[in-house]
py3Dmol code that shows the C-alpha trace and the ligand (Angstrom):
import py3Dmol

protein = """\
ATOM      1  CA  MET A   1      46.695  79.522  67.944  1.00  0.00           C
ATOM      2  CA  SER A   2      43.051  79.937  68.871  1.00  0.00           C
ATOM      3  CA  SER A   3      43.121  77.281  71.622  1.00  0.00           C
ATOM      4  CA  ILE A   4      45.256  79.480  73.907  1.00  0.00           C
ATOM      5  CA  THR A   5      43.260  80.574  76.958  1.00  0.00           C
ATOM      6  CA  HIS A   6      45.960  81.805  79.371  1.00  0.00           C
ATOM      7  CA  HIS A   7      47.679  84.913  77.984  1.00  0.00           C
ATOM      8  CA  ILE A   8      50.297  87.473  79.059  1.00  0.00           C
ATOM      9  CA  PRO A   9      48.896  90.208  81.362  1.00  0.00           C
ATOM     10  CA  ASP A  10      49.289  93.836  80.243  1.00  0.00           C
ATOM     11  CA  GLU A  11      51.770  94.748  83.006  1.00  0.00           C
ATOM     12  CA  LEU A  12      54.211  92.125  81.728  1.00  0.00           C
ATOM     13  CA  LEU A  13      53.669  93.083  78.059  1.00  0.00           C
ATOM     14  CA  ILE A  14      54.371  96.748  78.900  1.00  0.00           C
ATOM     15  CA  ALA A  15      57.515  95.822  80.853  1.00  0.00           C
ATOM     16  CA  TYR A  16      58.591  93.662  77.910  1.00  0.00           C
ATOM     17  CA  ALA A  17      57.882  96.415  75.354  1.00  0.00           C
ATOM     18  CA  SER A  18      59.924  98.894  77.396  1.00  0.00           C
ATOM     19  CA  GLY A  19      62.811  96.455  77.770  1.00  0.00           C
ATOM     20  CA  SER A  20      62.613  96.450  81.585  1.00  0.00           C
ATOM     21  CA  LEU A  21      61.628  92.807  82.001  1.00  0.00           C
ATOM     22  CA  GLU A  22      64.181  90.294  83.326  1.00  0.00           C
ATOM     23  CA  GLN A  23      65.824  88.305  80.546  1.00  0.00           C
ATOM     24  CA  ALA A  24      64.465  84.970  81.789  1.00  0.00           C
ATOM     25  CA  PHE A  25      60.877  86.268  81.602  1.00  0.00           C
ATOM     26  CA  SER A  26      61.526  87.999  78.276  1.00  0.00           C
ATOM     27  CA  LEU A  27      62.319  84.636  76.703  1.00  0.00           C
ATOM     28  CA  VAL A  28      58.980  83.193  77.880  1.00  0.00           C
ATOM     29  CA  LEU A  29      57.153  86.258  76.526  1.00  0.00           C
ATOM     30  CA  ALA A  30      58.999  86.116  73.190  1.00  0.00           C
ATOM     31  CA  ALA A  31      58.137  82.412  72.873  1.00  0.00           C
ATOM     32  CA  HIS A  32      54.452  82.968  73.748  1.00  0.00           C
ATOM     33  CA  ILE A  33      54.183  85.974  71.415  1.00  0.00           C
ATOM     34  CA  SER A  34      55.605  83.855  68.581  1.00  0.00           C
ATOM     35  CA  MET A  35      52.708  81.400  69.170  1.00  0.00           C
ATOM     36  CA  CYS A  36      49.910  83.884  69.961  1.00  0.00           C
ATOM     37  CA  ASP A  37      48.397  86.385  67.489  1.00  0.00           C
ATOM     38  CA  GLU A  38      46.392  88.056  70.262  1.00  0.00           C
ATOM     39  CA  CYS A  39      49.379  88.919  72.468  1.00  0.00           C
ATOM     40  CA  ARG A  40      51.432  89.928  69.398  1.00  0.00           C
ATOM     41  CA  ALA A  41      48.700  92.452  68.511  1.00  0.00           C
ATOM     42  CA  ARG A  42      48.477  93.739  72.095  1.00  0.00           C
ATOM     43  CA  LEU A  43      52.258  94.131  72.232  1.00  0.00           C
ATOM     44  CA  GLY A  44      52.118  96.176  69.022  1.00  0.00           C
ATOM     45  CA  ALA A  45      49.474  98.424  70.588  1.00  0.00           C
ATOM     46  CA  HIS A  46      51.590  98.998  73.716  1.00  0.00           C
ATOM     47  CA  GLU A  47      54.604  99.880  71.579  1.00  0.00           C
ATOM     48  CA  ALA A  48      52.497 102.372  69.586  1.00  0.00           C
ATOM     49  CA  VAL A  49      51.177 103.974  72.800  1.00  0.00           C
ATOM     50  CA  GLY A  50      54.723 104.185  74.199  1.00  0.00           C
ATOM     51  CA  GLY A  51      55.847 105.969  71.021  1.00  0.00           C
ATOM     52  CA  ALA A  52      52.900 108.391  71.096  1.00  0.00           C
ATOM     53  CA  MET A  53      53.548 109.259  74.755  1.00  0.00           C
ATOM     54  CA  LEU A  54      57.161 110.042  73.937  1.00  0.00           C
ATOM     55  CA  GLU A  55      56.093 112.221  70.983  1.00  0.00           C
ATOM     56  CA  ASN A  56      53.761 114.170  73.281  1.00  0.00           C
ATOM     57  CA  ALA A  57      56.363 114.555  76.020  1.00  0.00           C
ATOM     58  CA  CYS A  58      58.785 115.992  73.472  1.00  0.00           C
ATOM     59  CA  GLY A  59      56.207 118.607  72.499  1.00  0.00           C
ATOM     60  CA  THR A  60      55.953 119.973  76.057  1.00  0.00           C
ATOM     61  CA  GLU A  61      58.341 122.417  77.702  1.00  0.00           C
ATOM     62  CA  ALA A  62      59.722 119.707  79.969  1.00  0.00           C
ATOM     63  CA  GLY A  63      60.167 117.479  76.972  1.00  0.00           C
ATOM     64  CA  MET A  64      62.155 120.174  75.155  1.00  0.00           C
ATOM     65  CA  ALA A  65      65.027 119.237  77.451  1.00  0.00           C
ATOM     66  CA  LEU A  66      65.341 116.080  75.396  1.00  0.00           C
ATOM     67  CA  SER A  67      67.732 116.775  72.586  1.00  0.00           C
ATOM     68  CA  ALA A  68      66.455 116.132  69.087  1.00  0.00           C
ATOM     69  CA  ASP A  69      69.110 113.463  68.767  1.00  0.00           C
ATOM     70  CA  LEU A  70      68.030 111.618  71.917  1.00  0.00           C
ATOM     71  CA  LYS A  71      64.379 111.866  70.850  1.00  0.00           C
ATOM     72  CA  ALA A  72      65.211 110.412  67.463  1.00  0.00           C
ATOM     73  CA  ARG A  73      67.127 107.555  69.037  1.00  0.00           C
ATOM     74  CA  LEU A  74      64.348 106.787  71.541  1.00  0.00           C
ATOM     75  CA  LEU A  75      61.718 106.772  68.822  1.00  0.00           C
ATOM     76  CA  ASP A  76      63.964 104.647  66.671  1.00  0.00           C
ATOM     77  CA  ALA A  77      64.365 102.161  69.502  1.00  0.00           C
ATOM     78  CA  LEU A  78      60.590 102.041  70.002  1.00  0.00           C
ATOM     79  CA  ASP A  79      60.112 101.394  66.305  1.00  0.00           C
ATOM     80  CA  ASP A  80      62.407  98.400  66.455  1.00  0.00           C
ATOM     81  CA  PRO A  81      60.415  95.204  66.715  1.00  0.00           C
ATOM     82  CA  VAL A  82      61.097  93.334  69.952  1.00  0.00           C
ATOM     83  CA  GLU A  83      61.488  90.087  68.061  1.00  0.00           C
ATOM     84  CA  PRO A  84      64.645  89.981  65.961  1.00  0.00           C
ATOM     85  CA  ALA A  85      63.868  90.507  62.289  1.00  0.00           C
ATOM     86  CA  PRO A  86      64.654  88.455  60.358  1.00  0.00           C
ATOM     87  CA  PRO A  87      64.618  85.789  63.070  1.00  0.00           C
ATOM     88  CA  ALA A  88      67.987  84.139  63.569  1.00  0.00           C
ATOM     89  CA  TYR A  89      66.313  80.854  64.475  1.00  0.00           C
ATOM     90  CA  HIS A  90      63.113  79.273  63.265  1.00  0.00           C
ATOM     91  CA  ARG A  91      60.718  77.051  65.097  1.00  0.00           C
ATOM     92  CA  SER A  92      61.982  73.474  65.309  1.00  0.00           C
ATOM     93  CA  GLY A  93      59.584  70.725  66.423  1.00  0.00           C
ATOM     94  CA  VAL A  94      57.797  71.997  69.522  1.00  0.00           C
ATOM     95  CA  PHE A  95      60.437  74.676  70.195  1.00  0.00           C
ATOM     96  CA  PRO A  96      59.602  78.234  69.026  1.00  0.00           C
ATOM     97  CA  GLY A  97      62.296  80.387  67.393  1.00  0.00           C
ATOM     98  CA  PRO A  98      63.238  82.290  70.586  1.00  0.00           C
ATOM     99  CA  VAL A  99      63.769  78.964  72.411  1.00  0.00           C
ATOM    100  CA  MET A 100      65.875  77.629  69.519  1.00  0.00           C
ATOM    101  CA  GLU A 101      67.921  80.812  69.775  1.00  0.00           C
ATOM    102  CA  ALA A 102      68.468  80.212  73.526  1.00  0.00           C
ATOM    103  CA  LEU A 103      69.472  76.624  72.665  1.00  0.00           C
ATOM    104  CA  GLY A 104      71.961  77.918  70.096  1.00  0.00           C
ATOM    105  CA  GLY A 105      70.143  75.859  67.459  1.00  0.00           C
ATOM    106  CA  LEU A 106      70.988  72.576  69.208  1.00  0.00           C
ATOM    107  CA  PRO A 107      68.602  70.031  70.773  1.00  0.00           C
ATOM    108  CA  PRO A 108      68.055  70.446  74.564  1.00  0.00           C
ATOM    109  CA  LYS A 109      70.562  68.733  76.860  1.00  0.00           C
ATOM    110  CA  TRP A 110      68.186  66.945  79.225  1.00  0.00           C
ATOM    111  CA  LYS A 111      69.243  66.121  82.803  1.00  0.00           C
ATOM    112  CA  PRO A 112      67.130  63.746  84.907  1.00  0.00           C
ATOM    113  CA  LEU A 113      65.408  65.197  87.988  1.00  0.00           C
ATOM    114  CA  GLY A 114      63.899  61.882  89.113  1.00  0.00           C
ATOM    115  CA  MET A 115      60.507  60.225  88.471  1.00  0.00           C
ATOM    116  CA  GLY A 116      61.113  60.626  84.724  1.00  0.00           C
ATOM    117  CA  VAL A 117      61.094  64.420  84.990  1.00  0.00           C
ATOM    118  CA  ARG A 118      63.930  66.058  83.045  1.00  0.00           C
ATOM    119  CA  GLN A 119      65.187  69.588  82.718  1.00  0.00           C
ATOM    120  CA  SER A 120      67.452  71.513  80.393  1.00  0.00           C
ATOM    121  CA  ILE A 121      68.728  74.806  81.817  1.00  0.00           C
ATOM    122  CA  LEU A 122      68.870  77.529  79.154  1.00  0.00           C
ATOM    123  CA  SER A 123      70.252  80.251  81.385  1.00  0.00           C
ATOM    124  CA  HIS A 124      70.854  80.675  85.077  1.00  0.00           C
ATOM    125  CA  GLY A 125      72.045  83.775  86.877  1.00  0.00           C
ATOM    126  CA  LYS A 126      71.452  86.194  89.708  1.00  0.00           C
ATOM    127  CA  GLY A 127      68.436  87.708  87.990  1.00  0.00           C
ATOM    128  CA  GLY A 128      66.646  84.419  87.477  1.00  0.00           C
ATOM    129  CA  SER A 129      66.742  81.244  85.482  1.00  0.00           C
ATOM    130  CA  VAL A 130      64.966  79.742  82.531  1.00  0.00           C
ATOM    131  CA  ARG A 131      64.728  76.049  81.749  1.00  0.00           C
ATOM    132  CA  LEU A 132      62.894  73.498  79.684  1.00  0.00           C
ATOM    133  CA  LEU A 133      60.996  70.883  81.671  1.00  0.00           C
ATOM    134  CA  TYR A 134      59.973  67.461  80.390  1.00  0.00           C
ATOM    135  CA  ILE A 135      57.232  65.824  82.461  1.00  0.00           C
ATOM    136  CA  PRO A 136      56.049  62.305  81.514  1.00  0.00           C
ATOM    137  CA  SER A 137      52.285  61.962  81.092  1.00  0.00           C
ATOM    138  CA  GLY A 138      50.488  61.521  84.403  1.00  0.00           C
ATOM    139  CA  GLN A 139      53.566  62.617  86.362  1.00  0.00           C
ATOM    140  CA  ALA A 140      53.507  65.365  88.995  1.00  0.00           C
ATOM    141  CA  VAL A 141      56.212  67.981  89.474  1.00  0.00           C
ATOM    142  CA  PRO A 142      57.098  68.107  93.201  1.00  0.00           C
ATOM    143  CA  ASP A 143      54.983  70.458  95.273  1.00  0.00           C
ATOM    144  CA  HIS A 144      56.675  73.828  95.272  1.00  0.00           C
ATOM    145  CA  GLY A 145      56.165  77.435  96.162  1.00  0.00           C
ATOM    146  CA  HIS A 146      57.988  80.482  94.843  1.00  0.00           C
ATOM    147  CA  ASN A 147      60.072  83.193  96.410  1.00  0.00           C
ATOM    148  CA  GLY A 148      59.389  85.322  93.366  1.00  0.00           C
ATOM    149  CA  LEU A 149      57.525  84.987  90.117  1.00  0.00           C
ATOM    150  CA  GLU A 150      57.394  81.871  87.941  1.00  0.00           C
ATOM    151  CA  LEU A 151      56.198  81.914  84.328  1.00  0.00           C
ATOM    152  CA  THR A 152      55.510  78.572  82.647  1.00  0.00           C
ATOM    153  CA  LEU A 153      54.708  78.231  78.944  1.00  0.00           C
ATOM    154  CA  VAL A 154      53.443  74.886  77.630  1.00  0.00           C
ATOM    155  CA  LEU A 155      55.178  73.773  74.404  1.00  0.00           C
ATOM    156  CA  GLN A 156      53.798  70.227  74.169  1.00  0.00           C
ATOM    157  CA  GLY A 157      51.068  68.271  75.963  1.00  0.00           C
ATOM    158  CA  ALA A 158      49.233  69.846  78.881  1.00  0.00           C
ATOM    159  CA  PHE A 159      49.254  70.056  82.661  1.00  0.00           C
ATOM    160  CA  HIS A 160      46.793  71.000  85.316  1.00  0.00           C
ATOM    161  CA  ASP A 161      47.203  72.210  88.856  1.00  0.00           C
ATOM    162  CA  GLU A 162      45.133  73.806  91.614  1.00  0.00           C
ATOM    163  CA  THR A 163      44.464  76.845  89.405  1.00  0.00           C
ATOM    164  CA  GLY A 164      43.347  75.228  86.141  1.00  0.00           C
ATOM    165  CA  ARG A 165      44.377  73.507  82.927  1.00  0.00           C
ATOM    166  CA  PHE A 166      47.217  74.662  80.699  1.00  0.00           C
ATOM    167  CA  GLY A 167      47.611  73.431  77.115  1.00  0.00           C
ATOM    168  CA  VAL A 168      50.010  74.294  74.284  1.00  0.00           C
ATOM    169  CA  GLY A 169      50.670  78.053  74.183  1.00  0.00           C
ATOM    170  CA  ASP A 170      49.153  78.719  77.610  1.00  0.00           C
ATOM    171  CA  VAL A 171      51.175  80.660  80.186  1.00  0.00           C
ATOM    172  CA  GLU A 172      50.811  80.107  83.908  1.00  0.00           C
ATOM    173  CA  ILE A 173      51.893  82.960  86.159  1.00  0.00           C
ATOM    174  CA  ALA A 174      52.613  81.827  89.706  1.00  0.00           C
ATOM    175  CA  ASP A 175      53.662  84.241  92.424  1.00  0.00           C
ATOM    176  CA  SER A 176      54.899  83.694  95.972  1.00  0.00           C
ATOM    177  CA  ASP A 177      51.336  83.048  97.223  1.00  0.00           C
ATOM    178  CA  LEU A 178      50.854  79.948  95.112  1.00  0.00           C
ATOM    179  CA  GLU A 179      51.895  76.499  96.322  1.00  0.00           C
ATOM    180  CA  HIS A 180      51.054  74.238  93.429  1.00  0.00           C
ATOM    181  CA  THR A 181      51.535  70.718  92.132  1.00  0.00           C
ATOM    182  CA  PRO A 182      51.450  70.670  88.338  1.00  0.00           C
ATOM    183  CA  VAL A 183      50.490  67.244  86.928  1.00  0.00           C
ATOM    184  CA  ALA A 184      51.080  66.358  83.273  1.00  0.00           C
ATOM    185  CA  GLU A 185      47.986  65.071  81.492  1.00  0.00           C
ATOM    186  CA  GLU A 186      47.728  61.642  79.899  1.00  0.00           C
ATOM    187  CA  GLY A 187      48.919  61.513  76.300  1.00  0.00           C
ATOM    188  CA  ALA A 188      52.072  63.192  75.055  1.00  0.00           C
ATOM    189  CA  ALA A 189      54.678  64.130  77.656  1.00  0.00           C
ATOM    190  CA  CYS A 190      54.368  67.743  78.779  1.00  0.00           C
ATOM    191  CA  ILE A 191      57.230  69.994  77.708  1.00  0.00           C
ATOM    192  CA  CYS A 192      57.303  73.470  79.268  1.00  0.00           C
ATOM    193  CA  LEU A 193      59.483  76.542  79.225  1.00  0.00           C
ATOM    194  CA  ALA A 194      59.705  77.834  82.806  1.00  0.00           C
ATOM    195  CA  ALA A 195      61.329  81.024  84.081  1.00  0.00           C
ATOM    196  CA  THR A 196      61.809  82.220  87.645  1.00  0.00           C
ATOM    197  CA  ASN A 197      63.402  85.312  89.143  1.00  0.00           C
ATOM    198  CA  ALA A 198      64.109  83.501  92.429  1.00  0.00           C
ATOM    199  CA  ALA A 199      64.800  79.977  93.615  1.00  0.00           C
ATOM    200  CA  LEU A 200      61.838  77.630  93.954  1.00  0.00           C
ATOM    201  CA  ARG A 201      60.911  76.410  97.436  1.00  0.00           C
ATOM    202  CA  PHE A 202      60.201  72.711  97.542  1.00  0.00           C
ATOM    203  CA  ARG A 203      58.172  71.434 100.428  1.00  0.00           C
ATOM    204  CA  SER A 204      59.763  68.049 100.805  1.00  0.00           C
ATOM    205  CA  PHE A 205      63.253  67.583 102.165  1.00  0.00           C
ATOM    206  CA  ILE A 206      64.949  65.644  99.376  1.00  0.00           C
ATOM    207  CA  PRO A 207      64.266  68.106  96.554  1.00  0.00           C
ATOM    208  CA  ARG A 208      65.440  70.909  98.861  1.00  0.00           C
ATOM    209  CA  LEU A 209      68.647  68.960  99.455  1.00  0.00           C
ATOM    210  CA  LEU A 210      69.116  68.600  95.703  1.00  0.00           C
ATOM    211  CA  GLN A 211      68.273  72.220  94.945  1.00  0.00           C
ATOM    212  CA  PRO A 212      71.910  73.420  94.863  1.00  0.00           C
ATOM    213  CA  VAL A 213      72.849  70.396  92.746  1.00  0.00           C
ATOM    214  CA  PHE A 214      70.166  70.887  90.120  1.00  0.00           C
ATOM    215  CA  ARG A 215      69.983  74.669  90.448  1.00  0.00           C
ATOM    216  CA  ILE A 216      66.202  74.681  90.664  1.00  0.00           C
TER     217      ILE A 216
END
"""
ligand_1 = """\
1
ZN
Zn 48.573 85.314 74.232
"""
view = py3Dmol.view(width=600, height=400)
view.addModel(protein, "pdb")
view.setStyle({"model": 0}, {"cartoon": {"style": "trace"}})
view.addModel(ligand_1, "xyz")
view.setStyle({"model": 1}, {"stick": {}})
view.zoomTo()
view.show()
């Protein structure tokens, strides 16, 4: 999709390629990569570099400590594509294959958050959470900051906030320094896939009160 302007930074692609990225973030990356030729190509390059580095390490004296069997298994693992092949789930409507997989092939179960905003939690645990958000056109998501990192991938429509505009396929990366108020653009409702590795901090009292209820 050539209209994508906000991509995945290298640090996250490398963490993803090496399998060290939190599961919630991995889903956002898998979904973006399924929509973005550029990031798919960059991921392939990182995987190739990772494999070459391992080959070199095995040629050195220190690397000799690696048994031939372990080396073979590591290289084999690196050769495995990160995306499941063949994909278990295909894109359905605005939802990419990896999201359909997280949904178990079923439509999202939307829960109202107020002001027409809805969410569907895909997974929630100690290490983070990932959810679908539905934001009616023109509607703002309550002002919030982050204790950790938040990745948001637009699946339908568009939103803008203090940092810029995000359309279909774009990824916003918000860290604990950013207090932002995303607003959905006029037109189609904005549907996003959002992952966090820590609870969001809402500035107003009521959302904070509801935080344990809605697990946001
Ligand atoms: Zn990209």
